One Martini backbone bead per residue (centre of mass of N, CA, C, O) as a GRO file, in nm:
protein
  166
    1MET     BB    1   8.725   2.873  -2.583
    2ALA     BB    2   8.435   2.939  -2.473
    3LYS     BB    3   8.125   2.820  -2.361
    4GLN     BB    4   7.773   2.861  -2.466
    5LEU     BB    5   7.460   2.808  -2.300
    6LEU     BB    6   7.126   2.806  -2.414
    7LEU     BB    7   6.845   2.802  -2.214
    8ILE     BB    8   6.515   2.722  -2.353
    9ARG     BB    9   6.197   2.763  -2.284
   10HIS     BB   10   5.914   2.715  -2.382
   11ALA     BB   11   5.644   2.852  -2.460
   12LYS     BB   12   5.331   2.904  -2.417
   13SER     BB   13   5.078   2.666  -2.386
   14ASP     BB   14   4.807   2.467  -2.499
   15TRP     BB   15   4.519   2.316  -2.310
   16GLY     BB   16   4.241   2.302  -2.484
   17SER     BB   17   4.306   2.007  -2.609
   18ALA     BB   18   4.230   1.681  -2.516
   19SER     BB   19   4.324   1.527  -2.787
   20LEU     BB   20   4.603   1.605  -2.720
   21THR     BB   21   4.909   1.549  -2.673
   22ASP     BB   22   5.170   1.670  -2.513
   23PHE     BB   23   5.361   1.676  -2.764
   24ASN     BB   24   5.121   1.844  -2.948
   25ARG     BB   25   5.130   2.105  -2.812
   26PRO     BB   26   5.072   2.426  -2.861
   27LEU     BB   27   5.078   2.745  -2.879
   28ASN     BB   28   4.972   3.025  -2.755
   29ARG     BB   29   4.926   3.349  -2.784
   30ARG     BB   30   5.152   3.428  -2.586
   31GLY     BB   31   5.369   3.245  -2.709
   32ASN     BB   32   5.355   3.387  -2.999
   33THR     BB   33   5.467   3.657  -2.867
   34ASN     BB   34   5.718   3.589  -2.683
   35ALA     BB   35   5.925   3.455  -2.870
   36PRO     BB   36   5.997   3.698  -3.059
   37GLU     BB   37   6.068   3.893  -2.827
   38MET     BB   38   6.306   3.728  -2.705
   39ALA     BB   39   6.475   3.713  -2.960
   40GLU     BB   40   6.508   4.019  -2.988
   41ARG     BB   41   6.653   4.061  -2.717
   42MET     BB   42   6.907   3.904  -2.802
   43VAL     BB   43   6.990   4.075  -3.046
   44LYS     BB   44   7.029   4.341  -2.884
   45GLN     BB   45   7.274   4.168  -2.728
   46ARG     BB   46   7.429   3.993  -2.941
   47ILE     BB   47   7.261   3.708  -2.934
   48VAL     BB   48   7.389   3.447  -3.161
   49PRO     BB   49   7.379   3.144  -3.230
   50GLN     BB   50   7.511   2.864  -3.421
   51LEU     BB   51   7.305   2.665  -3.266
   52ILE     BB   52   7.010   2.449  -3.277
   53VAL     BB   53   6.851   2.266  -3.011
   54SER     BB   54   6.556   2.045  -3.008
   55SER     BB   55   6.277   1.957  -2.917
   56PRO     BB   56   6.011   1.793  -3.098
   57ALA     BB   57   5.809   1.931  -2.962
   58VAL     BB   58   5.594   2.159  -3.068
   59ARG     BB   59   5.649   2.394  -2.858
   60ALA     BB   60   5.961   2.391  -2.894
   61LEU     BB   61   5.991   2.411  -3.203
   62THR     BB   62   5.832   2.672  -3.238
   63THR     BB   63   6.018   2.843  -3.065
   64ALA     BB   64   6.277   2.788  -3.227
   65ARG     BB   65   6.167   2.914  -3.495
   66TYR     BB   66   6.142   3.201  -3.396
   67PHE     BB   67   6.442   3.236  -3.332
   68ALA     BB   68   6.559   3.156  -3.605
   69LYS     BB   69   6.436   3.386  -3.766
   70THR     BB   70   6.577   3.615  -3.604
   71TRP     BB   71   6.874   3.464  -3.650
   72HIS     BB   72   6.897   3.346  -3.942
   73ILE     BB   73   6.787   3.043  -3.923
   74ALA     BB   74   6.718   2.759  -4.057
   75ASN     BB   75   6.494   2.514  -3.998
   76GLU     BB   76   6.684   2.281  -4.111
   77ASP     BB   77   6.915   2.362  -3.881
   78ILE     BB   78   6.751   2.227  -3.675
   79VAL     BB   79   6.811   2.022  -3.406
   80GLU     BB   80   6.658   1.723  -3.337
   81GLU     BB   81   6.615   1.606  -2.985
   82LYS     BB   82   6.447   1.356  -2.825
   83ALA     BB   83   6.594   1.349  -2.540
   84ILE     BB   84   6.473   1.624  -2.425
   85TYR     BB   85   6.214   1.492  -2.385
   86GLU     BB   86   6.151   1.431  -2.060
   87ALA     BB   87   6.419   1.510  -1.925
   88ASN     BB   88   6.685   1.470  -1.734
   89VAL     BB   89   6.987   1.566  -1.632
   90LYS     BB   90   7.151   1.327  -1.745
   91THR     BB   91   7.040   1.346  -2.035
   92LEU     BB   92   7.110   1.645  -2.089
   93LEU     BB   93   7.412   1.618  -2.043
   94GLY     BB   94   7.454   1.423  -2.278
   95VAL     BB   95   7.378   1.626  -2.493
   96VAL     BB   96   7.593   1.839  -2.427
   97ASN     BB   97   7.848   1.641  -2.449
   98HIS     BB   98   7.757   1.602  -2.780
   99LEU     BB   99   7.833   1.857  -2.880
  100PRO     BB  100   7.975   2.047  -3.118
  101ASP     BB  101   8.295   2.200  -3.096
  102GLN     BB  102   8.268   2.423  -3.331
  103PHE     BB  103   8.071   2.540  -3.117
  104GLU     BB  104   8.031   2.806  -2.878
  105GLN     BB  105   7.711   2.869  -2.937
  106ILE     BB  106   7.420   2.717  -2.784
  107ALA     BB  107   7.079   2.630  -2.834
  108MET     BB  108   6.834   2.497  -2.596
  109PHE     BB  109   6.518   2.340  -2.639
  110GLY     BB  110   6.268   2.297  -2.371
  111HIS     BB  111   6.189   2.165  -2.042
  112ASN     BB  112   6.009   2.117  -1.765
  113PRO     BB  113   6.231   2.053  -1.509
  114GLY     BB  114   6.502   2.003  -1.661
  115LEU     BB  115   6.626   2.289  -1.714
  116THR     BB  116   6.639   2.389  -1.425
  117ASP     BB  117   6.809   2.154  -1.320
  118LEU     BB  118   7.047   2.197  -1.511
  119ALA     BB  119   7.125   2.485  -1.434
  120ASN     BB  120   7.185   2.407  -1.132
  121TYR     BB  121   7.397   2.185  -1.193
  122LEU     BB  122   7.603   2.370  -1.375
  123SER     BB  123   7.549   2.593  -1.150
  124ASN     BB  124   7.496   2.887  -0.925
  125GLY     BB  125   7.192   2.993  -0.987
  126HIS     BB  126   6.942   2.939  -0.807
  127ILE     BB  127   6.684   2.835  -0.969
  128TYR     BB  128   6.356   2.784  -0.921
  129ASN     BB  129   6.229   2.891  -1.213
  130MET     BB  130   6.148   2.847  -1.549
  131PRO     BB  131   5.982   3.020  -1.739
  132THR     BB  132   5.826   3.075  -2.001
  133CYS     BB  133   6.062   3.176  -2.235
  134SER     BB  134   6.321   3.139  -2.096
  135ILE     BB  135   6.670   3.251  -2.033
  136ILE     BB  136   6.983   3.078  -2.004
  137ILE     BB  137   7.324   3.170  -1.959
  138ILE     BB  138   7.607   2.952  -1.986
  139GLU     BB  139   7.945   2.953  -1.886
  140PHE     BB  140   8.247   2.788  -2.009
  141PRO     BB  141   8.609   2.704  -1.963
  142PHE     BB  142   8.590   2.545  -2.249
  143GLU     BB  143   8.652   2.354  -2.561
  144SER     BB  144   8.460   2.121  -2.454
  145TRP     BB  145   8.153   1.972  -2.398
  146LYS     BB  146   8.264   1.717  -2.239
  147GLU     BB  147   8.361   1.892  -1.974
  148ILE     BB  148   8.083   1.922  -1.879
  149SER     BB  149   7.960   1.977  -1.540
  150SER     BB  150   7.926   2.009  -1.232
  151ASP     BB  151   7.981   2.335  -1.147
  152THR     BB  152   8.123   2.479  -1.435
  153GLY     BB  153   7.927   2.721  -1.445
  154LYS     BB  154   7.809   3.057  -1.551
  155VAL     BB  155   7.579   3.292  -1.506
  156MET     BB  156   7.497   3.558  -1.746
  157LEU     BB  157   7.178   3.495  -1.789
  158PHE     BB  158   6.833   3.596  -1.689
  159ASP     BB  159   6.536   3.564  -1.886
  160TYR     BB  160   6.193   3.697  -1.919
  161PRO     BB  161   5.902   3.826  -2.017
  162LYS     BB  162   5.818   3.964  -1.724
  163ASN     BB  163   6.077   4.130  -1.661
  164GLU     BB  164   5.967   4.404  -1.810
  165GLU     BB  165   5.672   4.439  -1.692
  166ASP     BB  166   5.740   4.479  -1.370
   0.00000   0.00000   0.00000
């Protein structure tokens, strides 16, 4: 059975409060609107992963919770993986390679530039930039997440909030 990885960049965050650390930045109004809309878009395409893994940063986790609600996954079932925050490709690949094999479709919520770099590393996606709350689905012809490496995946979907507005 093939594996599918959903890479989801956190929704638009708020830069308004100088007192907050980068880690603690919340979503802004647009982010709070885009996340449920994008989750709904996935459901309409019958895309509902079995597992959610997220950066623990507030903006990523909040985005993951919006998707979880739409996908009927309990917040307690979201796996928080601190290695995703501020991660480079090598670190993110390590996270992917350690995902549990019993799941065929997993969503990973994180940040740029790491996610865009990872998508390009894993596939022939040639993606210039993942906008906020964008989703890339990459499919791999493997039974184990451990087998995933450079250029082994195929981009099945690339979608983002402004995709429908334009």
